C-alpha positions as CSV (number, residue, x, y, z in Angstrom):
1,X,118.6,-14.3,-47.9
2,X,119.5,-17.8,-49.1
3,X,117.4,-20.5,-50.6
4,X,117.0,-22.1,-47.2
5,X,115.2,-19.0,-45.9
6,X,112.6,-19.2,-48.7
7,X,111.7,-22.8,-48.1
8,X,109.5,-22.3,-44.9
9,X,107.4,-19.7,-46.8
10,X,106.8,-22.2,-49.6
11,X,105.8,-24.8,-47.0
12,X,103.4,-22.3,-45.3
13,X,101.7,-21.6,-48.6
14,X,101.4,-25.3,-49.4
15,X,99.9,-26.0,-45.9
16,X,97.4,-23.1,-46.5
17,X,96.4,-24.5,-49.8
18,X,95.9,-28.0,-48.3
19,X,93.8,-26.5,-45.5
20,X,91.6,-24.8,-48.1
21,X,91.3,-28.1,-50.1
22,X,90.0,-29.7,-46.9
23,X,87.5,-26.9,-46.3
24,X,86.3,-27.1,-49.9
25,X,85.8,-30.9,-49.6
26,X,83.9,-30.5,-46.3
27,X,81.7,-27.7,-47.8
28,X,80.9,-29.7,-50.9
29,X,79.9,-32.7,-48.9
30,X,76.9,-30.8,-47.7
31,X,75.7,-30.0,-51.3
32,X,73.9,-32.8,-53.1
33,X,73.9,-31.6,-56.7
34,X,76.2,-29.2,-58.4
35,X,75.2,-27.9,-61.8
36,X,77.4,-25.7,-64.0
37,X,75.5,-23.6,-66.5
38,X,77.8,-22.8,-69.4
39,X,77.8,-21.7,-73.0
40,X,80.3,-21.6,-75.9
41,X,79.7,-17.9,-76.6
42,X,78.2,-14.9,-75.0
43,X,74.7,-13.5,-75.6
44,X,72.8,-16.7,-75.6
45,X,71.0,-16.1,-72.3
46,X,73.1,-18.4,-70.1
47,X,72.9,-16.2,-66.9
48,X,69.1,-15.9,-67.3
49,X,68.8,-19.7,-67.6
50,X,70.9,-20.1,-64.5
51,X,68.8,-17.6,-62.6
52,X,65.5,-19.2,-63.7
53,X,66.7,-22.7,-62.8
54,X,67.8,-21.6,-59.3
55,X,64.5,-19.7,-58.6
56,X,62.4,-22.5,-60.1
57,X,64.1,-25.2,-58.0
58,X,63.7,-23.0,-54.9
59,X,60.0,-22.5,-55.6
60,X,59.6,-26.2,-55.6
61,X,60.9,-26.5,-52.1
62,X,64.6,-27.4,-52.7
63,X,67.4,-25.7,-50.9
64,X,69.4,-23.9,-53.6
65,X,72.6,-21.9,-53.9
66,X,73.4,-19.7,-56.9
67,X,77.1,-19.0,-57.4
68,X,78.0,-16.4,-60.1
69,X,81.6,-17.1,-61.2
70,X,81.4,-14.8,-64.3
71,X,84.0,-12.6,-62.6
72,X,84.4,-10.1,-65.5
73,X,80.7,-9.7,-66.4
74,X,78.5,-10.7,-63.4
75,X,74.8,-10.2,-64.1
76,X,73.0,-12.5,-61.6
77,X,72.5,-9.8,-58.9
78,X,71.0,-7.4,-61.4
79,X,68.7,-10.0,-63.0
80,X,67.4,-10.8,-59.5
81,X,67.3,-7.2,-58.3
82,X,69.6,-7.9,-55.4
83,X,71.2,-5.0,-53.6
84,X,73.9,-4.9,-50.9
85,X,77.0,-7.0,-50.2
86,X,77.9,-9.9,-48.0
87,X,76.9,-9.9,-44.4
88,X,79.5,-11.0,-41.8
89,X,78.8,-14.4,-40.3
90,X,79.2,-15.3,-36.7
91,X,79.8,-18.9,-37.6
92,X,83.5,-19.7,-37.8
93,X,84.3,-16.4,-39.4
94,X,82.7,-17.3,-42.7
95,X,80.8,-14.8,-44.9
96,X,77.2,-15.6,-45.6
97,X,75.6,-15.3,-49.1
98,X,72.8,-12.9,-50.0
99,X,69.4,-14.3,-49.2
100,X,67.1,-13.9,-52.2
101,X,64.3,-16.4,-51.2
102,X,63.9,-18.3,-47.9
103,X,65.7,-21.2,-49.5
104,X,67.8,-19.5,-52.2
105,X,71.2,-18.1,-51.4
106,X,73.3,-16.1,-53.9
107,X,76.9,-15.0,-54.2
108,X,78.5,-12.9,-56.9
109,X,81.6,-10.8,-57.3
110,X,79.3,-7.8,-57.9
111,X,78.0,-8.1,-54.4
112,X,81.6,-7.3,-53.2
113,X,82.3,-4.4,-55.5
114,X,80.8,-1.6,-53.3
115,X,78.6,1.1,-54.8
116,X,80.4,1.4,-58.2
117,X,79.1,-1.7,-60.1
118,X,80.7,-0.5,-63.3
119,X,84.3,-1.0,-62.2
120,X,86.2,-3.4,-64.5
121,X,87.5,-6.6,-63.0
122,X,91.1,-6.9,-64.4
123,X,92.4,-10.2,-63.1
124,X,94.7,-12.9,-64.4
125,X,94.1,-16.6,-64.1
126,X,95.6,-17.3,-60.6
127,X,93.5,-14.6,-59.0
128,X,90.3,-15.8,-60.6
129,X,91.1,-19.4,-59.6
130,X,91.6,-18.2,-56.0
131,X,88.3,-16.2,-55.9
132,X,86.3,-19.2,-57.2
133,X,87.9,-21.5,-54.5
134,X,87.1,-18.9,-51.9
135,X,83.5,-18.8,-53.1
136,X,83.3,-22.4,-51.9
137,X,85.6,-22.5,-48.9
138,X,85.0,-19.1,-47.3
139,X,81.2,-18.8,-47.8
140,X,78.9,-20.2,-45.2
141,X,76.5,-22.1,-47.6
142,X,73.6,-23.9,-46.0
143,X,73.1,-27.6,-46.6
144,X,71.9,-27.5,-50.2
145,X,70.0,-29.7,-52.6
146,X,71.4,-27.8,-55.6
147,X,74.3,-25.4,-56.2
148,X,73.8,-23.7,-59.6
149,X,77.0,-22.2,-60.9
150,X,76.8,-19.5,-63.6
151,X,80.0,-19.6,-65.6
152,X,81.3,-17.1,-68.2
153,X,81.1,-18.1,-71.9
154,X,83.9,-20.2,-73.3
155,X,86.2,-22.9,-71.8
156,X,88.7,-20.8,-69.9
157,X,89.9,-20.5,-66.3
158,X,86.5,-20.3,-64.7
159,X,84.8,-23.5,-66.0
160,X,88.1,-25.3,-65.7
161,X,88.5,-24.3,-62.1
162,X,84.9,-25.5,-61.4
163,X,85.7,-28.8,-63.0
164,X,88.9,-29.3,-61.0
165,X,87.5,-28.0,-57.7
166,X,84.1,-29.7,-57.9
167,X,84.7,-33.1,-59.6
168,X,81.1,-34.2,-59.4
169,X,79.7,-31.1,-61.0
170,X,77.3,-31.7,-64.0
171,X,76.8,-29.3,-66.9
172,X,73.9,-27.7,-68.6
173,X,75.0,-26.2,-71.9
174,X,73.1,-23.3,-73.4
175,X,73.0,-22.4,-77.1
176,X,70.9,-20.7,-79.7
177,X,69.8,-22.4,-83.0
178,X,72.2,-20.6,-85.4
179,X,75.4,-22.3,-86.5
180,X,77.8,-19.7,-85.1
181,X,76.5,-20.5,-81.6
182,X,76.4,-24.3,-82.3
183,X,80.0,-24.3,-83.4
184,X,81.1,-22.8,-80.1
185,X,78.8,-25.1,-78.1
186,X,80.5,-28.1,-79.6
187,X,83.7,-26.8,-78.0
188,X,81.9,-26.7,-74.7
189,X,80.7,-30.3,-75.2
190,X,84.3,-31.4,-76.0
191,X,85.6,-29.5,-72.9
192,X,83.2,-31.4,-70.7
193,X,84.2,-34.7,-72.1
194,X,87.9,-33.9,-71.7
195,X,87.5,-33.0,-68.0
196,X,85.1,-35.9,-67.5
197,X,82.1,-33.7,-66.5
198,X,78.7,-35.3,-67.1
199,X,76.5,-33.2,-69.4
200,X,72.8,-33.2,-68.3
201,X,71.8,-31.8,-71.7
202,X,71.5,-28.9,-74.0
203,X,69.1,-25.9,-73.7
204,X,68.2,-24.2,-77.0
205,X,67.4,-20.6,-76.1
206,X,65.8,-18.0,-78.5
207,X,64.2,-20.8,-80.4
208,X,61.8,-18.7,-82.5
209,X,59.4,-15.8,-81.8
210,X,55.7,-16.1,-81.8
211,X,54.3,-13.1,-83.7
212,X,52.2,-11.0,-81.2
213,X,49.7,-10.2,-84.0
214,X,49.1,-13.4,-85.9
215,X,50.7,-16.0,-83.6
216,X,52.9,-17.4,-86.4
217,X,56.3,-18.7,-85.3
218,X,59.2,-16.7,-86.8
219,X,62.6,-18.5,-86.7
220,X,64.9,-15.5,-86.3
221,X,68.0,-17.7,-85.6
222,X,67.2,-20.7,-87.8
223,X,65.5,-23.7,-86.3
224,X,66.2,-27.2,-84.8
225,X,69.9,-26.5,-84.4
226,X,69.9,-27.6,-80.8
227,X,68.0,-30.8,-81.6
228,X,70.3,-31.7,-84.4
229,X,73.4,-31.1,-82.3
230,X,72.0,-33.1,-79.4
231,X,71.3,-36.0,-81.7
232,X,74.7,-35.9,-83.2
233,X,76.4,-35.7,-79.8
234,X,74.1,-38.3,-78.2
235,X,72.9,-35.8,-75.7
236,X,69.5,-34.8,-74.2
237,X,67.8,-31.7,-75.6
238,X,66.4,-30.4,-72.3
239,X,64.1,-28.0,-74.1
240,X,63.8,-25.2,-76.7
241,X,62.8,-21.9,-75.2
242,X,61.0,-19.4,-77.5
243,X,62.0,-15.7,-77.6
244,X,60.0,-13.9,-74.9
245,X,60.3,-10.1,-74.9
246,X,59.2,-10.1,-71.3
247,X,62.4,-11.9,-70.3
248,X,64.4,-8.8,-71.3
249,X,61.9,-6.5,-69.6
250,X,61.9,-8.4,-66.4
251,X,65.7,-8.9,-66.4
252,X,66.3,-5.1,-66.8
253,X,63.9,-4.4,-63.9
254,X,65.6,-7.1,-61.7
255,X,62.3,-9.1,-61.5
256,X,63.3,-12.1,-63.6
257,X,61.7,-14.5,-61.2
258,X,58.2,-13.1,-61.8
259,X,58.0,-14.5,-65.3
260,X,57.9,-18.1,-64.0
261,X,54.5,-17.3,-62.4
262,X,52.9,-16.6,-65.8
263,X,51.3,-19.1,-68.1
264,X,53.0,-18.7,-71.4
265,X,55.0,-20.8,-73.9
266,X,58.4,-19.8,-72.3
267,X,57.3,-20.7,-68.8
268,X,55.7,-24.0,-69.8
269,X,58.8,-25.1,-71.7
270,X,61.1,-24.1,-68.9
271,X,59.0,-26.2,-66.5
272,X,59.7,-29.2,-68.7
273,X,63.4,-28.4,-68.5
274,X,63.4,-28.2,-64.8
275,X,61.5,-31.4,-64.4
276,X,63.9,-33.3,-66.6
277,X,66.9,-31.9,-64.6
278,X,65.3,-33.0,-61.4
279,X,64.8,-36.5,-62.7
280,X,68.4,-36.6,-64.0
281,X,69.9,-35.4,-60.7
282,X,67.6,-37.1,-58.2
283,X,69.7,-38.7,-55.6
284,X,68.8,-42.3,-55.2
285,X,67.7,-43.0,-51.6
286,X,69.9,-45.0,-49.4
287,X,69.7,-48.5,-50.8
288,X,67.2,-50.6,-48.8
289,X,65.7,-54.1,-48.7
290,X,62.7,-55.6,-47.0
291,X,63.2,-57.4,-43.7
292,X,60.7,-60.3,-44.0
293,X,60.6,-61.1,-40.3
294,X,60.1,-57.7,-38.8
295,X,58.4,-56.0,-41.8
296,X,60.8,-53.1,-41.6
297,X,63.0,-51.5,-44.2
298,X,66.7,-51.8,-43.5
299,X,69.8,-50.4,-45.3
300,X,72.0,-52.7,-47.3
301,X,75.1,-52.2,-49.4
302,X,75.3,-49.3,-51.8
303,X,75.3,-51.7,-54.8
304,X,71.8,-52.8,-54.0
305,X,69.0,-51.1,-55.9
306,X,65.3,-51.8,-55.7
307,X,63.2,-51.3,-58.9
308,X,59.5,-50.8,-59.0
309,X,57.6,-51.8,-62.2
310,X,53.7,-51.4,-62.5
311,X,52.3,-54.5,-64.1
312,X,49.1,-55.9,-65.7
313,X,48.9,-59.5,-66.8
314,X,52.6,-60.0,-66.2
315,X,53.9,-57.1,-68.3
316,X,54.4,-53.4,-67.9
317,X,51.2,-51.5,-67.4
318,X,51.1,-48.4,-69.7
319,X,49.9,-46.2,-66.8
320,X,51.4,-46.8,-63.4
321,X,48.3,-45.6,-61.5
322,X,46.0,-48.2,-63.2
323,X,48.2,-51.3,-62.7
324,X,47.1,-54.5,-61.0
325,X,50.3,-55.0,-59.1
326,X,53.8,-53.6,-58.6
327,X,56.8,-55.9,-59.2
328,X,59.6,-55.0,-56.8
329,X,62.8,-56.3,-58.2
330,X,65.9,-56.3,-56.0
331,X,69.3,-56.1,-57.7
332,X,72.8,-56.2,-56.4
333,X,75.9,-55.3,-58.3
334,X,74.0,-55.1,-61.5
335,X,72.2,-58.5,-61.2
336,X,68.6,-59.4,-60.3
337,X,68.5,-61.1,-56.8
338,X,64.8,-61.4,-56.1
339,X,61.3,-60.3,-57.2
340,X,58.2,-59.8,-55.1
341,X,54.7,-58.8,-56.2
342,X,52.6,-56.2,-54.3
343,X,49.1,-54.9,-54.6
344,X,49.2,-51.1,-54.4
345,X,46.9,-49.0,-52.3
346,X,44.0,-47.1,-54.1
347,X,45.3,-44.6,-56.7
348,X,45.0,-41.2,-55.1
349,X,47.4,-38.2,-55.6
350,X,50.6,-38.7,-53.7
351,X,49.8,-42.1,-52.3
352,X,51.8,-44.3,-54.6
353,X,55.1,-42.3,-54.4
354,X,54.9,-42.4,-50.6
355,X,54.0,-46.1,-50.5
356,X,56.9,-47.1,-52.9
357,X,59.3,-44.9,-50.9
358,X,58.3,-46.8,-47.7
359,X,58.8,-50.1,-49.5
360,X,62.4,-48.9,-50.3
361,X,62.1,-48.4,-54.0
362,X,64.9,-46.4,-55.7
363,X,63.8,-46.4,-59.4
364,X,60.4,-46.8,-61.0
365,X,60.2,-47.9,-64.7
366,X,56.9,-46.7,-66.2
367,X,55.2,-46.3,-69.5
368,X,53.3,-43.1,-68.8
369,X,53.2,-40.7,-65.9
370,X,52.0,-37.1,-65.5
371,X,54.4,-34.3,-64.6
372,X,53.0,-33.8,-61.1
373,X,53.3,-37.5,-60.3
374,X,56.9,-37.5,-61.5
375,X,57.7,-34.6,-59.2
376,X,56.2,-36.4,-56.2
377,X,58.3,-39.5,-57.0
378,X,61.5,-37.3,-57.2
379,X,60.6,-35.6,-53.9
380,X,60.4,-39.1,-52.4
381,X,63.9,-39.9,-53.6
382,X,62.7,-42.2,-56.4
383,X,64.2,-41.8,-59.9
384,X,61.6,-42.0,-62.7
385,X,62.0,-43.6,-66.1
386,X,59.1,-43.1,-68.5
387,X,58.3,-44.3,-72.0
388,X,59.4,-47.9,-71.4
389,X,58.1,-50.6,-73.7
390,X,55.5,-53.2,-72.7
391,X,57.7,-56.0,-71.5
392,X,58.2,-58.2,-68.5
393,X,59.5,-56.5,-65.3
394,X,62.6,-58.7,-65.3
395,X,63.4,-57.9,-68.9
396,X,63.0,-54.1,-68.3
397,X,65.3,-54.1,-65.3
398,X,67.9,-56.1,-67.2
399,X,67.8,-53.7,-70.1
400,X,68.2,-50.8,-67.7
401,X,71.1,-52.4,-65.9
402,X,72.9,-53.0,-69.2
403,X,72.1,-49.5,-70.6
404,X,70.0,-51.1,-73.4
405,X,66.6,-49.9,-72.4
406,X,65.1,-47.9,-75.3
407,X,62.4,-45.5,-74.1
408,X,59.8,-43.7,-76.2
409,X,57.5,-40.8,-75.5
410,X,55.7,-40.4,-72.2
411,X,52.2,-41.7,-73.0
412,X,50.7,-39.6,-70.2
413,X,51.0,-35.8,-70.2
414,X,48.6,-34.6,-67.5
């Protein structure tokens, strides 16, 4: 057969690839936030962090997908105690992921391996790339608030495929405090910057052990390595998780999700990590502005953002719930267009987030705010900035718009 006979096959493959590209694009359009959990080296608890993050977000009411692209060492199904494979879907011939919780769906190569879960996956790059693309195009994911992607350690085919296939994915990088892990995590950081993937922050796992007898902290893998790396790389340290023996026990039993229900140092620190991720990934609501004649909120251009700043005597009030008035500052294309002052309703749980949402606010700049209030604002589509200095509302908004706003600690921790 001559060269001419081969050309139609090449065109057919190209058309098939283009069709898959379109399917991937359409599928990703129904997923708001995509988070790649990655690490520079193995054994740092990356898969456990991915599983905890997915379960925690689902428990808070978000619709979540958990995609395990660690094709050679999948562990997500075992950590969650999942059994069985994919079920055939009646919708457009797509397969459906395994349902773990009512609003948490999971897909892993282990779910497709049949009864023998110990078979080795011996695949080269092109096959792995194809499988990851199929995990998006050929799986009937629901409309999701979050897709959590568990990647194998390193910066090889899998994370690169995710970066190229999901251009708006953001990364959570997991490390442990010792230098051998931090050296590898710096490679992961550089990888993200090369492929232009936003890094939400670092998670320092195995950050000390509390002695069960005397309660003293024992730094088995050194200390503060994650904090120092985050500061040097100008990144957020999302949290430092202590070593918790029960994590291992629950993981081996396939009941990893149960640990989140307990009140212990690990669960409390992980809750802080989740809240920070929610704040960093909260989708700004469709930009709005107030219609003065009809008193209704109407959509404007996507460059318009409405800021809410709690005030007292013309400056930021240290606690948003005790302010005299809220300054609502409308901006367009990075410039202040208008400011209006509004007296808030009485301060009761859940009232102010709902009221500001109805007013069309996208971002609230505050001094102090409790974790529950922050969650309520996020659920109402309002991004929260805490630890702002006591300055005028206009000055704070200008600082935010020019990336010069310096925030300190949250003065409210209830």
